[in-house]
N, C-alpha and C positions, 0 to 999 in steps of 0.2 A: 757035346750035353749038344740038348735042340734049342735054337735057337728060337725065341717066340716073336708075334710081332705085336705084343704090347697091346695087344684088343681084347678090354677085359668085362665085363657086365654092364658097367656104370656108365662104357660110352656111349653118346651118342648115334644109332643107325645111320646116319643124313652122313656127320662126320667121317666116321670109319670107310662108306662109299666113297668118299671126294677124298680122303688119302691114300685106298686101294681099290684102285677103279675095278680090276678082277676081282672085288666081295659085292658085286652088284648080281652077276650070275647064283650063286648063291642063296638071297636075298630072296630072286627071281622064280628059284627051282622049288624053295619053302612054300612059293604062291604066298608072300607076303606084297602088300604091297606096298610097302614104305621107298619106293622108287619114285622120285616126282609127292607123294604126298605132305603137304605144308606139314601131321606130327610128327617126322620124319627130325625135321632140325630139332625136338628137342623129344622125343622119345630115348632113353637107352637098349643098349640090348638086353635086359632086361625084363623094361615091361614091355617091348615089342615080346618077345616072346611069350613073356604070362597070357598080354594080350590075344596074340596067335593060338594061344597052346603048342608050342614047340618048343622040346625039350633046347633048355639052354646050356649045357655039355654039349648035346651034337650039333648044336649050330654055331656054336664060339668055335669047337671044332674044323669046323668044314670053314668058317671064317678063314683061320688060321693057314688050312691047306691049300684054299685060294691068296692070299699073299704069299705062300712059297712059293706060289705054281704049280700046285700037282694037284690043282683042280682046272 
């Protein structure tokens, strides 16, 4: 069974990047400006995806892959 890192759409983007630094590359690949953004400390994944018009499922999948070391 695949083990998930527990990233979910309600987690704050900044929290994810701090807990799993490998996810920063995913955020940058999507051209999201969350790295260093003061709003990143408040925006959830769902809010950031909506704001940047990014498919939430794809983004979460890539975050999970980064945490597992696959990206």
